[in-house]
Backbone and ligand atoms as CSV (ligand in chain L), in Angstrom:
chain,resi,resn,atom,element,x,y,z
A,1,UNK,N,N,0.849,-1.198,0.000
A,1,UNK,CA,C,0.000,0.000,0.000
A,1,UNK,C,C,0.886,1.250,0.000
A,2,UNK,N,N,0.436,2.281,-0.673
A,2,UNK,CA,C,1.176,3.543,-0.698
A,2,UNK,C,C,1.140,4.165,0.694
A,3,UNK,N,N,2.081,5.052,0.947
A,3,UNK,CA,C,2.051,5.792,2.204
A,3,UNK,C,C,1.030,6.909,2.090
A,4,UNK,N,N,0.060,6.883,2.950
A,4,UNK,CA,C,-0.972,7.918,2.945
A,4,UNK,C,C,-0.917,8.611,4.301
A,5,UNK,N,N,-0.963,9.912,4.286
A,5,UNK,CA,C,-0.899,10.668,5.529
A,5,UNK,C,C,-2.274,10.663,6.189
A,6,UNK,N,N,-2.413,9.974,7.306
A,6,UNK,CA,C,-3.711,9.838,7.968
A,6,UNK,C,C,-3.545,10.169,9.445
A,7,UNK,N,N,-3.640,11.444,9.797
A,7,UNK,CA,C,-3.387,11.843,11.191
A,7,UNK,C,C,-4.352,11.202,12.188
A,8,UNK,N,N,-5.596,10.915,11.766
A,8,UNK,CA,C,-6.564,10.354,12.706
A,8,UNK,C,C,-6.194,8.942,13.120
A,9,UNK,N,N,-5.314,8.285,12.358
A,9,UNK,CA,C,-4.920,6.940,12.762
A,9,UNK,C,C,-4.133,6.966,14.069
A,10,UNK,N,N,-3.554,8.115,14.408
A,10,UNK,CA,C,-2.842,8.206,15.675
A,10,UNK,C,C,-3.801,7.956,16.834
A,11,UNK,N,N,-5.021,8.469,16.719
A,11,UNK,CA,C,-6.031,8.261,17.763
A,11,UNK,C,C,-6.311,6.770,17.926
A,12,UNK,N,N,-6.316,6.062,16.808
A,12,UNK,CA,C,-6.553,4.621,16.843
A,12,UNK,C,C,-5.411,3.918,17.558
A,13,UNK,N,N,-4.189,4.245,17.172
A,13,UNK,CA,C,-3.019,3.613,17.784
A,13,UNK,C,C,-3.018,3.893,19.284
A,14,UNK,N,N,-3.362,5.130,19.646
A,14,UNK,CA,C,-3.338,5.519,21.055
A,14,UNK,C,C,-4.460,4.851,21.840
A,15,UNK,N,N,-5.588,4.544,21.194
A,15,UNK,CA,C,-6.727,3.991,21.927
A,15,UNK,C,C,-6.797,2.469,21.846
A,16,UNK,N,N,-6.039,1.864,20.939
A,16,UNK,CA,C,-6.157,0.418,20.690
A,16,UNK,C,C,-5.888,-0.406,21.950
A,17,UNK,N,N,-4.947,0.032,22.768
A,17,UNK,CA,C,-4.587,-0.747,23.948
A,17,UNK,C,C,-5.643,-0.659,25.043
A,18,UNK,N,N,-6.489,0.359,24.980
A,18,UNK,CA,C,-7.454,0.563,26.059
A,18,UNK,C,C,-8.636,-0.400,25.975
A,19,UNK,N,N,-8.993,-0.821,24.763
A,19,UNK,CA,C,-10.124,-1.746,24.618
A,19,UNK,C,C,-9.608,-3.149,24.926
A,20,UNK,N,N,-10.075,-3.721,26.035
A,20,UNK,CA,C,-9.486,-4.967,26.499
A,20,UNK,C,C,-9.984,-6.167,25.704
A,21,UNK,N,N,-11.286,-6.215,25.410
A,21,UNK,CA,C,-11.772,-7.346,24.626
A,21,UNK,C,C,-11.737,-6.988,23.147
A,22,UNK,N,N,-12.042,-7.956,22.315
A,22,UNK,CA,C,-11.914,-7.786,20.861
A,22,UNK,C,C,-12.978,-6.825,20.314
A,23,UNK,N,N,-12.560,-5.813,19.568
A,23,UNK,CA,C,-13.522,-4.829,19.060
A,23,UNK,C,C,-14.498,-5.468,18.069
A,24,UNK,N,N,-14.054,-6.495,17.350
A,24,UNK,CA,C,-14.967,-7.128,16.389
A,24,UNK,C,C,-15.964,-8.025,17.113
A,25,UNK,N,N,-15.494,-8.784,18.107
A,25,UNK,CA,C,-16.423,-9.627,18.877
A,25,UNK,C,C,-17.450,-8.748,19.597
A,26,UNK,N,N,-17.010,-7.584,20.085
A,26,UNK,CA,C,-17.936,-6.676,20.765
A,26,UNK,C,C,-19.055,-6.202,19.837
A,27,UNK,N,N,-18.747,-6.102,18.551
A,27,UNK,CA,C,-19.720,-5.574,17.595
A,27,UNK,C,C,-20.390,-6.665,16.774
A,28,UNK,N,N,-19.851,-7.872,16.853
A,28,UNK,CA,C,-20.243,-8.894,15.903
A,28,UNK,C,C,-21.322,-9.876,16.319
A,29,UNK,N,N,-21.225,-10.486,17.495
A,29,UNK,CA,C,-21.812,-11.820,17.627
A,29,UNK,C,C,-23.327,-11.873,17.677
A,30,UNK,N,N,-23.963,-10.839,18.171
A,30,UNK,CA,C,-25.397,-10.947,18.380
A,30,UNK,C,C,-26.177,-10.776,17.079
A,31,UNK,N,N,-26.828,-11.840,16.665
A,31,UNK,CA,C,-27.673,-11.758,15.479
A,31,UNK,C,C,-28.887,-10.886,15.778
A,32,UNK,N,N,-29.194,-10.752,17.087
A,32,UNK,CA,C,-30.364,-9.967,17.483
A,32,UNK,C,C,-29.957,-8.538,17.833
A,33,UNK,N,N,-28.791,-8.144,17.383
A,33,UNK,CA,C,-28.319,-6.792,17.706
A,33,UNK,C,C,-29.371,-5.762,17.321
A,34,UNK,N,N,-29.525,-4.788,18.197
A,34,UNK,CA,C,-30.520,-3.756,17.935
A,34,UNK,C,C,-30.071,-2.901,16.763
A,35,UNK,N,N,-31.038,-2.478,15.982
A,35,UNK,CA,C,-30.724,-1.689,14.792
A,35,UNK,C,C,-29.974,-0.410,15.148
A,36,UNK,N,N,-30.393,0.231,16.277
A,36,UNK,CA,C,-29.723,1.485,16.666
A,36,UNK,C,C,-28.255,1.228,17.011
A,37,UNK,N,N,-28.011,0.062,17.639
A,37,UNK,CA,C,-26.649,-0.292,18.023
A,37,UNK,C,C,-25.787,-0.481,16.779
A,38,UNK,N,N,-26.335,-1.179,15.788
A,38,UNK,CA,C,-25.610,-1.376,14.533
A,38,UNK,C,C,-25.340,-0.043,13.859
A,39,UNK,N,N,-26.312,0.846,13.970
A,39,UNK,CA,C,-26.134,2.146,13.327
A,39,UNK,C,C,-25.004,2.917,14.005
A,40,UNK,N,N,-24.994,2.877,15.335
A,40,UNK,CA,C,-23.951,3.579,16.091
A,40,UNK,C,C,-22.567,2.989,15.811
A,41,UNK,N,N,-22.530,1.666,15.645
A,41,UNK,CA,C,-21.253,0.984,15.409
A,41,UNK,C,C,-20.873,0.942,13.935
A,42,UNK,N,N,-21.680,1.596,13.098
A,42,UNK,CA,C,-21.409,1.670,11.658
A,42,UNK,C,C,-21.415,0.292,11.004
A,43,UNK,N,N,-22.242,-0.624,11.555
A,43,UNK,CA,C,-22.418,-1.937,10.925
A,43,UNK,C,C,-23.364,-1.767,9.744
A,44,UNK,N,N,-22.955,-2.289,8.587
A,44,UNK,CA,C,-23.685,-2.040,7.347
A,44,UNK,C,C,-24.543,-3.210,6.913
A,45,UNK,N,N,-24.129,-4.392,7.334
A,45,UNK,CA,C,-24.751,-5.598,6.788
A,45,UNK,C,C,-24.442,-6.760,7.712
A,46,UNK,N,N,-25.411,-7.641,7.902
A,46,UNK,CA,C,-25.168,-8.881,8.639
A,46,UNK,C,C,-25.609,-10.072,7.810
A,47,UNK,N,N,-24.682,-10.969,7.526
A,47,UNK,CA,C,-24.993,-12.215,6.843
A,47,UNK,C,C,-24.965,-13.353,7.841
A,48,UNK,N,N,-25.144,-14.597,7.380
A,48,UNK,CA,C,-25.140,-15.744,8.292
A,48,UNK,C,C,-23.804,-15.949,9.002
A,49,UNK,N,N,-22.691,-15.656,8.330
A,49,UNK,CA,C,-21.363,-15.924,8.903
A,49,UNK,C,C,-20.481,-14.697,9.071
A,50,UNK,N,N,-20.825,-13.629,8.390
A,50,UNK,CA,C,-19.960,-12.444,8.368
A,50,UNK,C,C,-20.798,-11.172,8.448
A,51,UNK,N,N,-20.147,-10.087,8.889
A,51,UNK,CA,C,-20.793,-8.782,8.839
A,51,UNK,C,C,-19.836,-7.776,8.224
A,52,UNK,N,N,-20.397,-6.642,7.804
A,52,UNK,CA,C,-19.590,-5.582,7.187
A,52,UNK,C,C,-19.760,-4.326,8.028
A,53,UNK,N,N,-18.660,-3.622,8.276
A,53,UNK,CA,C,-18.766,-2.349,8.979
A,53,UNK,C,C,-17.795,-1.329,8.386
A,54,UNK,N,N,-18.110,-0.056,8.602
A,54,UNK,CA,C,-17.242,1.032,8.162
A,54,UNK,C,C,-16.029,1.085,9.092
A,55,UNK,N,N,-14.860,1.270,8.534
A,55,UNK,CA,C,-13.654,1.459,9.349
A,55,UNK,C,C,-13.665,2.869,9.930
A,56,UNK,N,N,-13.622,2.970,11.260
A,56,UNK,CA,C,-13.653,4.284,11.916
A,56,UNK,C,C,-12.363,5.065,11.701
A,57,UNK,N,N,-11.325,4.377,11.287
A,57,UNK,CA,C,-10.031,5.026,11.084
A,57,UNK,C,C,-9.582,4.748,9.657
A,58,UNK,N,N,-10.329,5.302,8.695
A,58,UNK,CA,C,-10.153,4.878,7.297
A,58,UNK,C,C,-8.907,5.450,6.645
A,59,UNK,N,N,-8.418,4.715,5.667
A,59,UNK,CA,C,-7.361,5.233,4.808
A,59,UNK,C,C,-7.955,6.131,3.739
A,60,UNK,N,N,-9.158,5.776,3.285
A,60,UNK,CA,C,-9.861,6.608,2.296
A,60,UNK,C,C,-11.357,6.565,2.614
A,61,UNK,N,N,-12.121,7.467,2.007
A,61,UNK,CA,C,-13.574,7.426,2.125
A,61,UNK,C,C,-14.079,6.107,1.545
A,62,UNK,N,N,-15.051,5.495,2.224
A,62,UNK,CA,C,-15.619,4.253,1.713
A,62,UNK,C,C,-14.868,3.019,2.174
A,63,UNK,N,N,-13.943,3.175,3.129
A,63,UNK,CA,C,-13.138,2.053,3.641
A,63,UNK,C,C,-13.985,1.188,4.572
A,64,UNK,N,N,-14.275,-0.037,4.149
A,64,UNK,CA,C,-15.079,-0.948,4.969
A,64,UNK,C,C,-14.280,-2.212,5.289
A,65,UNK,N,N,-14.801,-2.983,6.258
A,65,UNK,CA,C,-14.174,-4.252,6.616
A,65,UNK,C,C,-15.233,-5.348,6.625
A,66,UNK,N,N,-14.865,-6.497,6.081
A,66,UNK,CA,C,-15.735,-7.676,6.092
A,66,UNK,C,C,-15.162,-8.614,7.151
A,67,UNK,N,N,-15.996,-8.958,8.141
A,67,UNK,CA,C,-15.489,-9.653,9.321
A,67,UNK,C,C,-16.327,-10.903,9.622
A,68,UNK,N,N,-15.702,-12.063,9.753
A,68,UNK,CA,C,-16.465,-13.243,10.187
A,68,UNK,C,C,-16.835,-13.101,11.666
A,69,UNK,N,N,-17.967,-13.670,12.064
A,69,UNK,CA,C,-18.367,-13.592,13.481
A,69,UNK,C,C,-17.366,-14.326,14.371
A,70,UNK,N,N,-16.791,-15.395,13.852
A,70,UNK,CA,C,-15.878,-16.213,14.654
A,70,UNK,C,C,-14.556,-15.492,14.898
A,71,UNK,N,N,-14.084,-15.560,16.146
A,71,UNK,CA,C,-12.808,-14.934,16.520
A,71,UNK,C,C,-11.670,-15.880,16.142
A,72,UNK,N,N,-11.079,-15.649,14.972
A,72,UNK,CA,C,-10.007,-16.510,14.463
A,72,UNK,C,C,-8.856,-15.650,13.982
A,73,UNK,N,N,-7.620,-16.134,14.188
A,73,UNK,CA,C,-6.472,-15.338,13.750
A,73,UNK,C,C,-5.853,-15.849,12.452
A,74,UNK,N,N,-6.367,-16.976,11.921
A,74,UNK,CA,C,-5.811,-17.537,10.681
A,74,UNK,C,C,-6.921,-17.814,9.690
A,75,UNK,N,N,-6.650,-17.509,8.448
A,75,UNK,CA,C,-7.628,-17.760,7.387
A,75,UNK,C,C,-7.886,-19.263,7.230
A,76,UNK,N,N,-6.881,-20.080,7.481
A,76,UNK,CA,C,-7.075,-21.518,7.255
A,76,UNK,C,C,-7.944,-22.177,8.326
A,77,UNK,N,N,-8.254,-21.433,9.408
A,77,UNK,CA,C,-9.164,-21.980,10.425
A,77,UNK,C,C,-10.626,-21.660,10.097
A,78,UNK,N,N,-10.828,-20.766,9.153
A,78,UNK,CA,C,-12.184,-20.316,8.822
A,78,UNK,C,C,-12.920,-21.414,8.040
A,79,UNK,N,N,-14.206,-21.598,8.358
A,79,UNK,CA,C,-14.983,-22.618,7.657
A,79,UNK,C,C,-15.121,-22.248,6.187
A,80,UNK,N,N,-15.337,-23.251,5.355
A,80,UNK,CA,C,-15.524,-23.011,3.923
A,80,UNK,C,C,-16.696,-22.093,3.656
A,81,UNK,N,N,-17.778,-22.271,4.427
A,81,UNK,CA,C,-18.969,-21.433,4.240
A,81,UNK,C,C,-18.663,-19.969,4.524
A,82,UNK,N,N,-17.960,-19.725,5.648
A,82,UNK,CA,C,-17.653,-18.340,6.024
A,82,UNK,C,C,-16.680,-17.722,5.026
A,83,UNK,N,N,-15.695,-18.514,4.561
A,83,UNK,CA,C,-14.716,-18.010,3.595
A,83,UNK,C,C,-15.413,-17.660,2.278
A,84,UNK,N,N,-16.336,-18.523,1.854
A,84,UNK,CA,C,-17.067,-18.264,0.606
A,84,UNK,C,C,-17.937,-17.027,0.751
A,85,UNK,N,N,-18.527,-16.868,1.953
A,85,UNK,CA,C,-19.375,-15.695,2.189
A,85,UNK,C,C,-18.535,-14.414,2.179
A,86,UNK,N,N,-17.334,-14.478,2.769
A,86,UNK,CA,C,-16.443,-13.318,2.745
A,86,UNK,C,C,-16.144,-12.891,1.308
A,87,UNK,N,N,-15.843,-13.868,0.464
A,87,UNK,CA,C,-15.495,-13.537,-0.925
A,87,UNK,C,C,-16.714,-13.007,-1.671
A,88,UNK,N,N,-17.868,-13.579,-1.388
A,88,UNK,CA,C,-19.090,-13.108,-2.025
A,88,UNK,C,C,-19.383,-11.662,-1.610
A,89,UNK,N,N,-19.174,-11.362,-0.324
A,89,UNK,CA,C,-19.389,-9.988,0.161
A,89,UNK,C,C,-18.343,-9.039,-0.424
A,90,UNK,N,N,-17.127,-9.543,-0.614
A,90,UNK,CA,C,-16.077,-8.715,-1.228
A,90,UNK,C,C,-16.472,-8.355,-2.658
A,91,UNK,N,N,-17.021,-9.327,-3.379
A,91,UNK,CA,C,-17.491,-9.053,-4.745
A,91,UNK,C,C,-18.577,-7.996,-4.729
A,92,UNK,N,N,-19.520,-8.166,-3.791
A,92,UNK,CA,C,-20.640,-7.228,-3.706
A,92,UNK,C,C,-20.126,-5.825,-3.340
A,93,UNK,N,N,-19.207,-5.765,-2.372
A,93,UNK,CA,C,-18.680,-4.464,-1.940
A,93,UNK,C,C,-17.884,-3.794,-3.050
A,94,UNK,N,N,-17.175,-4.581,-3.836
A,94,UNK,CA,C,-16.450,-3.992,-4.969
A,94,UNK,C,C,-17.443,-3.262,-5.876
A,95,UNK,N,N,-18.539,-3.956,-6.172
A,95,UNK,CA,C,-19.552,-3.356,-7.035
A,95,UNK,C,C,-20.163,-2.099,-6.426
A,96,UNK,N,N,-20.467,-2.171,-5.118
A,96,UNK,CA,C,-21.092,-1.033,-4.432
A,96,UNK,C,C,-20.137,0.163,-4.402
A,97,UNK,N,N,-18.871,-0.087,-4.085
A,97,UNK,CA,C,-17.906,1.022,-4.008
A,97,UNK,C,C,-17.670,1.633,-5.382
A,98,UNK,N,N,-17.616,0.798,-6.405
A,98,UNK,CA,C,-17.446,1.338,-7.766
A,98,UNK,C,C,-18.627,2.219,-8.144
A,99,UNK,N,N,-19.809,1.750,-7.776
A,99,UNK,CA,C,-21.040,2.480,-8.119
A,99,UNK,C,C,-21.132,3.803,-7.349
A,100,UNK,N,N,-20.811,3.771,-6.033
A,100,UNK,CA,C,-21.024,4.955,-5.195
A,100,UNK,C,C,-19.879,5.960,-5.267
A,101,UNK,N,N,-18.648,5.467,-5.411
A,101,UNK,CA,C,-17.490,6.353,-5.259
A,101,UNK,C,C,-16.691,6.581,-6.535
A,102,UNK,N,N,-17.003,5.814,-7.585
A,102,UNK,CA,C,-16.286,5.969,-8.861
A,102,UNK,C,C,-14.772,6.047,-8.653
A,103,UNK,N,N,-14.177,5.065,-7.958
A,103,UNK,CA,C,-12.738,5.139,-7.690
A,103,UNK,C,C,-11.910,4.788,-8.938
A,104,UNK,N,N,-10.614,5.128,-8.887
A,104,UNK,CA,C,-9.694,4.730,-9.950
A,104,UNK,C,C,-9.221,3.290,-9.747
A,105,UNK,N,N,-9.342,2.810,-8.504
A,105,UNK,CA,C,-8.942,1.439,-8.187
A,105,UNK,C,C,-9.498,1.047,-6.834
A,106,UNK,N,N,-9.314,-0.210,-6.438
A,106,UNK,CA,C,-9.810,-0.698,-5.151
A,106,UNK,C,C,-8.738,-1.567,-4.514
A,107,UNK,N,N,-8.455,-1.315,-3.228
A,107,UNK,CA,C,-7.599,-2.222,-2.462
A,107,UNK,C,C,-8.493,-3.201,-1.725
A,108,UNK,N,N,-8.097,-4.462,-1.744
A,108,UNK,CA,C,-8.871,-5.500,-1.083
A,108,UNK,C,C,-7.856,-6.457,-0.474
A,109,UNK,N,N,-7.911,-6.642,0.847
A,109,UNK,CA,C,-6.918,-7.549,1.406
A,109,UNK,C,C,-6.973,-7.718,2.903
A,110,UNK,N,N,-6.131,-8.618,3.400
A,110,UNK,CA,C,-6.086,-8.953,4.815
A,110,UNK,C,C,-4.662,-8.850,5.310
A,111,UNK,N,N,-4.502,-8.329,6.528
A,111,UNK,CA,C,-3.207,-8.316,7.182
A,111,UNK,C,C,-3.273,-9.357,8.299
A,112,UNK,N,N,-2.606,-10.462,8.155
A,112,UNK,CA,C,-2.656,-11.531,9.156
A,112,UNK,C,C,-1.434,-11.428,10.061
A,113,UNK,N,N,-1.681,-11.065,11.330
A,113,UNK,CA,C,-0.593,-10.914,12.288
A,113,UNK,C,C,-0.120,-9.476,12.379
A,114,UNK,N,N,0.353,-9.104,13.575
A,114,UNK,CA,C,0.806,-7.719,13.807
A,114,UNK,C,C,1.951,-7.342,12.875
A,115,UNK,N,N,2.851,-8.285,12.609
A,115,UNK,CA,C,4.006,-7.990,11.753
A,115,UNK,C,C,3.559,-7.628,10.346
A,116,UNK,N,N,2.381,-8.111,9.958
A,116,UNK,CA,C,1.848,-7.828,8.616
A,116,UNK,C,C,1.030,-6.538,8.601
A,117,UNK,N,N,0.875,-5.916,9.784
A,117,UNK,CA,C,0.171,-4.642,9.834
A,117,UNK,C,C,-1.240,-4.732,10.375
A,118,UNK,N,N,-1.636,-5.879,10.930
A,118,UNK,CA,C,-2.995,-6.026,11.453
A,118,UNK,C,C,-3.174,-5.152,12.690
A,119,UNK,N,N,-4.237,-4.308,12.700
A,119,UNK,CA,C,-4.560,-3.496,13.864
A,119,UNK,C,C,-5.213,-4.354,14.933
A,120,UNK,N,N,-6.063,-5.300,14.513
A,120,UNK,CA,C,-6.709,-6.259,15.411
A,120,UNK,C,C,-6.226,-7.631,14.965
A,121,UNK,N,N,-5.107,-8.075,15.548
A,121,UNK,CA,C,-4.430,-9.265,15.025
A,121,UNK,C,C,-5.173,-10.557,15.346
A,122,UNK,N,N,-5.953,-10.576,16.436
A,122,UNK,CA,C,-6.587,-11.816,16.869
A,122,UNK,C,C,-7.833,-12.201,16.083
A,123,UNK,N,N,-8.407,-11.247,15.364
A,123,UNK,CA,C,-9.696,-11.499,14.705
A,123,UNK,C,C,-9.568,-11.064,13.242
A,124,UNK,N,N,-9.481,-12.049,12.359
A,124,UNK,CA,C,-9.188,-11.715,10.962
A,124,UNK,C,C,-10.332,-10.924,10.327
A,125,UNK,N,N,-9.968,-10.078,9.389
A,125,UNK,CA,C,-10.930,-9.208,8.719
A,125,UNK,C,C,-10.355,-8.771,7.379
A,126,UNK,N,N,-11.231,-8.532,6.435
A,126,UNK,CA,C,-10.806,-8.131,5.098
A,126,UNK,C,C,-11.134,-6.662,4.869
A,127,UNK,N,N,-10.117,-5.901,4.454
A,127,UNK,CA,C,-10.319,-4.487,4.131
A,127,UNK,C,C,-10.737,-4.355,2.674
A,128,UNK,N,N,-11.702,-3.493,2.416
A,128,UNK,CA,C,-12.048,-3.137,1.046
A,128,UNK,C,C,-12.127,-1.614,1.006
A,129,UNK,N,N,-11.305,-0.984,0.151
A,129,UNK,CA,C,-11.310,0.478,0.121
A,129,UNK,C,C,-11.072,1.014,-1.285
A,130,UNK,N,N,-11.843,2.043,-1.618
A,130,UNK,CA,C,-11.640,2.672,-2.921
A,130,UNK,C,C,-10.370,3.500,-2.930
A,131,UNK,N,N,-9.745,3.611,-4.080
A,131,UNK,CA,C,-8.521,4.414,-4.215
A,131,UNK,C,C,-8.636,5.343,-5.421
A,132,UNK,N,N,-8.044,6.494,-5.268
A,132,UNK,CA,C,-7.982,7.470,-6.359
A,132,UNK,C,C,-6.527,7.850,-6.551
A,133,UNK,N,N,-6.213,8.325,-7.737
A,133,UNK,CA,C,-4.827,8.693,-8.011
A,133,UNK,C,C,-4.327,9.729,-7.003
A,134,UNK,N,N,-5.194,10.651,-6.600
A,134,UNK,CA,C,-4.745,11.742,-5.726
A,134,UNK,C,C,-5.307,11.617,-4.305
A,135,UNK,N,N,-5.662,10.393,-3.853
A,135,UNK,CA,C,-6.391,10.294,-2.581
A,135,UNK,C,C,-5.569,10.702,-1.360
A,136,UNK,N,N,-4.259,10.544,-1.400
A,136,UNK,CA,C,-3.440,10.903,-0.233
A,136,UNK,C,C,-3.604,12.389,0.087
A,137,UNK,N,N,-3.516,13.223,-0.930
A,137,UNK,CA,C,-3.669,14.664,-0.719
A,137,UNK,C,C,-5.074,14.998,-0.258
A,138,UNK,N,N,-6.052,14.387,-0.906
A,138,UNK,CA,C,-7.442,14.651,-0.582
A,138,UNK,C,C,-7.740,14.331,0.881
A,139,UNK,N,N,-7.303,13.162,1.340
A,139,UNK,CA,C,-7.661,12.738,2.687
A,139,UNK,C,C,-6.946,13.537,3.772
A,140,UNK,N,N,-5.724,14.000,3.510
A,140,UNK,CA,C,-5.061,14.785,4.548
A,140,UNK,C,C,-5.823,16.087,4.769
A,141,UNK,N,N,-6.392,16.623,3.695
A,141,UNK,CA,C,-7.206,17.831,3.829
A,141,UNK,C,C,-8.465,17.516,4.636
A,142,UNK,N,N,-9.126,16.415,4.301
A,142,UNK,CA,C,-10.347,16.043,5.020
A,142,UNK,C,C,-10.039,15.840,6.503
A,143,UNK,N,N,-8.930,15.152,6.801
A,143,UNK,CA,C,-8.572,14.875,8.187
A,143,UNK,C,C,-8.353,16.152,8.975
A,144,UNK,N,N,-7.644,17.091,8.369
A,144,UNK,CA,C,-7.315,18.314,9.097
A,144,UNK,C,C,-8.505,19.237,9.274
A,145,UNK,N,N,-9.494,19.123,8.390
A,145,UNK,CA,C,-10.647,19.991,8.541
A,145,UNK,C,C,-11.734,19.312,9.390
A,146,UNK,N,N,-11.455,18.115,9.872
A,146,UNK,CA,C,-12.351,17.397,10.792
A,146,UNK,C,C,-13.748,17.157,10.219
A,147,UNK,N,N,-13.795,16.862,8.948
A,147,UNK,CA,C,-15.069,16.532,8.315
A,147,UNK,C,C,-15.360,15.043,8.526
A,148,UNK,N,N,-14.347,14.314,8.936
A,148,UNK,CA,C,-14.421,12.861,8.905
A,148,UNK,C,C,-15.570,12.224,9.694
A,149,UNK,N,N,-15.817,12.603,10.975
A,149,UNK,CA,C,-16.884,11.919,11.713
A,149,UNK,C,C,-18.235,11.977,10.993
A,150,UNK,N,N,-18.528,13.117,10.436
A,150,UNK,CA,C,-19.766,13.256,9.685
A,150,UNK,C,C,-19.721,12.407,8.423
A,151,UNK,N,N,-18.555,12.403,7.780
A,151,UNK,CA,C,-18.390,11.644,6.546
A,151,UNK,C,C,-18.618,10.154,6.782
A,152,UNK,N,N,-18.235,9.645,7.963
A,152,UNK,CA,C,-18.404,8.218,8.252
A,152,UNK,C,C,-19.884,7.843,8.303
A,153,UNK,N,N,-20.688,8.693,8.930
A,153,UNK,CA,C,-22.137,8.429,8.985
A,153,UNK,C,C,-22.727,8.445,7.580
A,154,UNK,N,N,-22.223,9.367,6.782
A,154,UNK,CA,C,-22.698,9.477,5.411
A,154,UNK,C,C,-22.265,8.245,4.602
A,155,UNK,N,N,-21.027,7.811,4.814
A,155,UNK,CA,C,-20.535,6.582,4.175
A,155,UNK,C,C,-21.459,5.420,4.530
A,156,UNK,N,N,-21.760,5.290,5.828
A,156,UNK,CA,C,-22.595,4.184,6.296
A,156,UNK,C,C,-23.978,4.242,5.662
A,157,UNK,N,N,-24.541,5.436,5.613
A,157,UNK,CA,C,-25.892,5.589,5.071
A,157,UNK,C,C,-25.937,5.178,3.592
A,158,UNK,N,N,-24.954,5.645,2.838
A,158,UNK,CA,C,-24.950,5.368,1.395
A,158,UNK,C,C,-24.734,3.885,1.112
A,159,UNK,N,N,-23.795,3.274,1.834
A,159,UNK,CA,C,-23.488,1.863,1.562
A,159,UNK,C,C,-24.631,0.971,2.034
A,160,UNK,N,N,-25.224,1.310,3.200
A,160,UNK,CA,C,-26.376,0.538,3.684
A,160,UNK,C,C,-27.485,0.512,2.637
A,161,UNK,N,N,-27.727,1.684,2.079
A,161,UNK,CA,C,-28.778,1.815,1.067
A,161,UNK,C,C,-28.451,0.943,-0.156
A,162,UNK,N,N,-27.173,0.973,-0.559
A,162,UNK,CA,C,-26.757,0.209,-1.747
A,162,UNK,C,C,-26.824,-1.296,-1.492
A,163,UNK,N,N,-26.630,-1.698,-0.209
A,163,UNK,CA,C,-26.642,-3.129,0.130
A,163,UNK,C,C,-28.039,-3.636,0.464
A,164,UNK,N,N,-28.986,-2.732,0.584
A,164,UNK,CA,C,-30.335,-3.131,1.012
A,164,UNK,C,C,-30.875,-4.219,0.098
A,165,UNK,N,N,-31.347,-5.267,0.741
A,165,UNK,CA,C,-31.940,-6.365,-0.032
A,165,UNK,C,C,-30.925,-7.401,-0.484
A,166,UNK,N,N,-29.633,-7.113,-0.281
A,166,UNK,CA,C,-28.618,-8.098,-0.707
A,166,UNK,C,C,-28.580,-9.267,0.261
A,167,UNK,N,N,-28.526,-10.468,-0.299
A,167,UNK,CA,C,-28.421,-11.680,0.526
A,167,UNK,C,C,-27.358,-12.587,-0.058
A,168,UNK,N,N,-26.456,-13.068,0.794
A,168,UNK,CA,C,-25.440,-14.013,0.278
A,168,UNK,C,C,-26.033,-15.413,0.205
L,1,ZN,ZN,ZN,-12.891,-11.220,18.057
């Protein structure tokens, strides 16, 4: 990945140690999760094995994560059903991001283990994010003008709408 200047990621690094339990398990497991709770946590979609949420510390606008409910640190421990669902959701998210954000490209991938850059190393997750030729400059401006918190709600609203009715 290119080096992108993202000052808000410092807040993430500084706060990561304070959350004692897994941030994905905290947001993931309840199929009966209240709609308001999902909205507050920027959860966009819940499937049988995986859910999608907006990354609160994004590299670019539209940065989402596809996360299996199961707390696993290795892809090879994931069930075939959950792995297939992750890929199906990745396909769907690619289409949604292309439609909503008209990016020049899309990054899609997983960082397994802290050495590979995983922020939450114990619970695997797939990043999907739109990219533009000039996104590094664009995002540093957005970060410094503090538009981001509002932008995240807007990201969630738009993607939720685009995913409405989708079933894996
Ligand atoms: Zn977890």
